[in-house]
C-alpha positions as CSV (number, residue, x, y, z in Angstrom):
1,M,-16.9,4.3,-20.7
2,T,-18.2,5.6,-24.0
3,G,-17.2,8.8,-25.7
4,Q,-13.6,8.9,-24.4
5,T,-10.3,9.0,-26.1
6,T,-6.7,8.7,-25.0
7,H,-4.8,11.8,-24.0
8,D,-3.2,12.6,-27.4
9,D,-6.0,11.6,-29.7
10,V,-8.0,14.3,-31.4
11,P,-11.5,14.0,-30.1
12,A,-13.9,12.5,-32.6
13,A,-17.6,13.4,-32.5
14,G,-18.9,12.4,-29.1
15,A,-15.4,11.9,-27.7
16,M,-13.8,13.3,-24.5
17,P,-10.0,13.0,-23.8
18,M,-9.4,11.3,-20.5
19,L,-7.1,13.9,-19.1
20,G,-8.0,17.6,-19.0
21,L,-6.8,20.8,-17.5
22,G,-8.9,22.1,-14.6
23,T,-9.0,25.8,-14.1
24,W,-10.8,26.3,-10.8
25,Q,-9.2,29.1,-8.7
26,N,-7.1,30.1,-11.7
27,E,-8.5,33.6,-11.7
28,D,-5.4,35.7,-12.7
29,P,-6.2,36.4,-16.4
30,E,-2.7,36.4,-17.7
31,Q,-1.7,33.2,-15.7
32,C,-4.9,31.4,-16.8
33,T,-4.5,32.3,-20.4
34,E,-0.8,31.1,-20.3
35,S,-1.7,27.9,-18.5
36,V,-4.3,27.0,-21.1
37,R,-2.0,27.9,-24.0
38,A,0.9,25.9,-22.5
39,A,-1.3,22.9,-21.7
40,L,-2.8,22.7,-25.2
41,E,0.6,23.1,-26.9
42,M,2.0,20.4,-24.6
43,G,-0.7,17.9,-25.8
44,Y,-3.8,18.4,-23.7
45,R,-7.0,18.5,-25.6
46,H,-9.6,18.9,-22.8
47,V,-10.1,22.2,-20.8
48,D,-12.6,22.6,-18.0
49,T,-14.0,25.8,-16.6
50,A,-17.2,27.3,-15.2
51,K,-19.0,30.6,-15.0
52,A,-18.3,30.5,-11.3
53,Y,-14.6,30.4,-11.8
54,H,-14.6,33.9,-13.3
55,N,-12.0,33.0,-15.9
56,E,-14.0,32.0,-19.1
57,S,-12.6,34.9,-21.0
58,A,-9.0,34.0,-20.1
59,V,-9.6,30.4,-20.9
60,G,-11.0,31.5,-24.3
61,D,-7.9,33.7,-24.9
62,G,-5.7,30.7,-24.1
63,I,-7.5,28.5,-26.6
64,A,-7.2,31.2,-29.2
65,A,-3.5,31.8,-28.5
66,A,-2.5,28.1,-28.7
67,A,-1.3,26.6,-32.0
68,V,-4.0,24.1,-31.8
69,P,-7.2,24.1,-34.0
70,R,-10.3,24.9,-32.0
71,E,-12.0,21.7,-33.4
72,E,-9.3,19.6,-31.6
73,V,-10.1,21.1,-28.2
74,F,-12.9,19.6,-26.0
75,L,-14.2,22.6,-24.0
76,A,-16.4,22.2,-21.0
77,T,-18.0,24.9,-18.8
78,K,-20.9,25.0,-16.2
79,V,-24.0,26.9,-15.4
80,W,-24.0,28.1,-11.8
81,A,-26.7,26.8,-9.4
82,G,-28.3,30.3,-9.1
83,D,-28.8,30.5,-12.9
84,L,-31.0,27.4,-13.4
85,A,-34.4,28.9,-14.2
86,Y,-35.2,28.3,-17.9
87,E,-34.3,31.7,-19.3
88,D,-31.3,32.1,-17.0
89,V,-29.8,28.8,-18.3
90,I,-30.2,30.1,-21.9
91,E,-28.6,33.5,-21.1
92,S,-25.8,32.0,-19.0
93,A,-24.8,29.5,-21.7
94,E,-24.9,32.2,-24.4
95,R,-22.8,34.5,-22.4
96,S,-20.3,31.7,-21.5
97,A,-19.9,31.0,-25.3
98,E,-19.3,34.7,-25.9
99,R,-16.7,34.9,-23.1
100,L,-15.0,31.8,-24.3
101,G,-15.0,33.1,-27.9
102,V,-16.6,29.9,-29.3
103,E,-19.7,29.2,-31.4
104,T,-20.4,25.9,-29.6
105,I,-19.6,24.7,-26.1
106,D,-18.6,21.0,-26.3
107,L,-20.1,20.1,-22.9
108,L,-22.2,22.2,-20.6
109,Y,-22.7,21.1,-17.0
110,I,-25.2,21.9,-14.3
111,H,-22.7,22.9,-11.6
112,W,-24.8,21.8,-8.6
113,P,-28.3,20.4,-8.2
114,S,-29.3,23.1,-5.8
115,H,-30.4,26.7,-5.5
116,A,-32.6,27.3,-8.5
117,Y,-32.4,23.7,-9.8
118,D,-35.7,22.2,-10.8
119,P,-35.5,19.4,-13.3
120,E,-38.7,20.4,-15.1
121,E,-37.6,24.0,-15.3
122,T,-33.9,23.6,-15.9
123,L,-33.4,20.6,-18.2
124,P,-35.7,21.7,-21.1
125,A,-33.4,24.7,-21.4
126,F,-30.4,22.4,-22.0
127,D,-32.4,20.6,-24.7
128,E,-33.1,24.0,-26.3
129,L,-29.5,25.0,-26.2
130,L,-28.6,21.7,-27.9
131,D,-31.2,22.3,-30.6
132,R,-29.8,25.8,-31.2
133,G,-26.3,24.5,-31.5
134,V,-25.0,26.5,-28.5
135,I,-23.9,23.3,-26.9
136,D,-23.0,19.8,-28.1
137,R,-23.5,17.7,-25.0
138,V,-25.4,17.9,-21.6
139,G,-23.6,17.2,-18.4
140,V,-24.3,17.4,-14.7
141,S,-22.0,17.8,-11.7
142,N,-22.3,16.6,-8.1
143,F,-25.4,14.6,-8.9
144,T,-26.4,11.5,-7.0
145,P,-27.6,8.4,-9.0
146,E,-31.2,9.3,-8.1
147,Q,-30.8,12.8,-9.4
148,I,-29.2,11.5,-12.6
149,E,-32.2,9.1,-13.1
150,R,-34.6,12.0,-12.7
151,A,-32.7,14.2,-15.1
152,Q,-32.7,11.4,-17.7
153,E,-36.5,11.1,-17.4
154,V,-36.9,14.8,-18.2
155,L,-34.2,15.4,-20.8
156,D,-34.7,14.6,-24.5
157,A,-30.9,14.7,-25.0
158,P,-28.7,11.9,-23.7
159,L,-26.8,12.7,-20.5
160,F,-23.1,12.6,-21.3
161,A,-21.2,13.0,-18.0
162,N,-21.4,13.5,-14.2
163,Q,-18.5,15.5,-12.8
164,V,-17.7,14.8,-9.1
165,E,-14.9,14.9,-6.6
166,M,-12.9,11.7,-6.9
167,H,-9.4,10.6,-5.8
168,P,-7.8,7.7,-3.8
169,Y,-9.4,9.2,-0.6
170,L,-12.8,9.4,-2.2
171,K,-13.2,6.4,-4.5
172,Q,-16.8,6.9,-5.4
173,E,-17.6,3.2,-5.8
174,E,-21.3,3.7,-6.0
175,L,-21.1,6.4,-8.6
176,R,-18.6,4.5,-10.7
177,A,-20.8,1.4,-10.7
178,F,-23.8,3.5,-11.6
179,A,-21.9,5.2,-14.5
180,A,-20.7,1.9,-15.9
181,E,-24.2,0.5,-15.9
182,D,-25.7,3.7,-17.3
183,D,-23.1,4.3,-20.0
184,L,-22.3,7.6,-18.4
185,N,-18.9,9.3,-18.4
186,L,-17.5,10.1,-14.9
187,V,-15.2,13.1,-14.6
188,A,-13.1,13.6,-11.5
189,Y,-12.5,17.1,-10.1
190,S,-9.9,17.6,-7.3
191,P,-8.3,14.3,-8.5
192,L,-5.4,14.9,-6.1
193,G,-7.7,15.6,-3.2
194,R,-6.5,19.2,-3.1
195,G,-3.1,17.9,-2.3
196,T,-4.0,15.6,0.5
197,V,-3.1,12.4,-1.4
198,L,0.4,13.7,-2.2
199,D,1.7,12.6,1.3
200,D,0.1,9.2,1.2
201,D,2.6,6.4,2.0
202,T,1.0,3.8,-0.3
203,L,1.0,6.2,-3.2
204,G,4.5,7.2,-2.4
205,E,5.7,3.6,-2.5
206,I,4.0,3.0,-5.9
207,A,5.5,6.3,-7.2
208,A,9.0,5.3,-6.2
209,K,8.5,1.8,-7.8
210,H,7.7,3.5,-11.1
211,D,10.0,6.4,-10.9
212,A,6.9,8.7,-11.1
213,S,5.3,11.4,-9.0
214,V,2.5,10.7,-6.5
215,A,0.3,13.0,-8.6
216,Q,0.9,10.8,-11.7
217,V,0.0,7.7,-9.7
218,S,-3.3,9.2,-8.5
219,L,-4.2,10.3,-12.1
220,A,-3.2,6.9,-13.5
221,W,-5.3,5.1,-11.0
222,L,-8.3,7.2,-12.0
223,R,-7.6,6.4,-15.7
224,E,-7.5,2.7,-14.8
225,K,-10.9,3.1,-13.3
226,G,-12.2,4.5,-16.6
227,V,-12.6,8.0,-15.1
228,T,-11.6,11.3,-16.8
229,A,-9.4,13.5,-14.5
230,I,-9.2,17.3,-14.7
231,P,-6.4,18.3,-12.4
232,K,-5.9,22.0,-11.9
233,A,-2.4,23.2,-12.6
234,T,-1.0,26.7,-13.3
235,S,2.8,26.3,-13.7
236,E,4.2,24.6,-16.7
237,A,6.1,22.1,-14.5
238,H,2.9,20.9,-12.8
239,I,1.0,20.9,-16.1
240,R,3.7,18.7,-17.5
241,D,3.9,16.4,-14.5
242,N,0.2,15.7,-14.7
243,F,0.4,15.2,-18.4
244,E,3.1,12.6,-18.1
245,S,0.7,10.5,-16.0
246,V,-0.7,9.2,-19.4
247,S,2.5,7.2,-19.8
248,L,2.3,5.5,-16.4
249,D,0.8,2.0,-16.5
250,L,-0.1,0.7,-13.0
251,D,-0.1,-3.1,-12.5
252,D,-2.8,-5.1,-10.7
253,A,-0.9,-5.0,-7.4
254,D,-0.7,-1.2,-7.6
255,I,-4.4,-0.9,-8.3
256,A,-5.2,-3.3,-5.4
257,A,-3.0,-1.4,-3.0
258,I,-4.7,1.9,-3.8
259,D,-8.1,0.4,-3.6
260,A,-7.2,-0.9,-0.1
261,I,-6.4,2.6,1.2
262,D,-8.8,2.8,4.2
263,R,-9.4,6.5,4.3
264,T,-12.3,8.7,3.2
265,D,-11.6,12.4,3.0
266,R,-14.0,14.6,1.0
267,Q,-12.6,18.0,0.3
268,I,-15.7,19.8,-1.2
269,Q,-18.7,19.8,1.2
270,P,-20.8,23.0,0.7
271,D,-24.1,23.5,2.6
272,W,-26.0,23.0,-0.6
273,A,-24.6,19.6,-1.4
274,P,-27.3,16.9,-2.0
275,D,-28.9,15.4,1.1
276,S,-27.6,11.9,0.3
277,W,-24.1,13.3,-0.4
């Protein structure tokens, strides 16, 4: 995949660290701020949030509190599906930047291709935001290959990433193949299947073999697939456990065993998901 770096590299222009801190459901301001600060000072350099998470101000406070230069942090947020008319996109992005306390958002996603989403109406606003310097990169989330192709036809800017649910119980073979062919970064939310994968026997055996946690195995498997993971964690112990996945190298037998897990269990299935979801 293009535009990615290892976990402890400072992102160069166009780069995105392959492990990030997810902040979904981290709505307590003090806890969110502390989680972000602790993660950055531990070595994370990628933080993911969204307007819909109601924590952008706390995320921004965490970035400001950390002893890490802003330019070393890859910061991503999202425009909610109800804010995708042209002027609403502009206003949403500008307000997100204000809440985050930054001049430029490194990556701005369309959260879902639903509600007010209309490619011809929505996407030119992202081009405008890029021209104004409000954002550096354009992303989408929960898009099918067909929706990505349509977005690429309308956008002047290159499409940088598609963020989707992915874990060993939802392997996303089609989207991974499409991203590889299209030179598109794939970002995995809920990379632990909202905890469902933590009791898996296969993952447990691999974890025991490597003296690692099951969470680390799942995150390492995603990295081996060239996918960026953004696990949510609030406690320092969980943040650290996830971070230590970057030192776990799975062998071919491990990867094959995880690939062979015969279970599909999607955790995020809202009414407004794409028809071909």
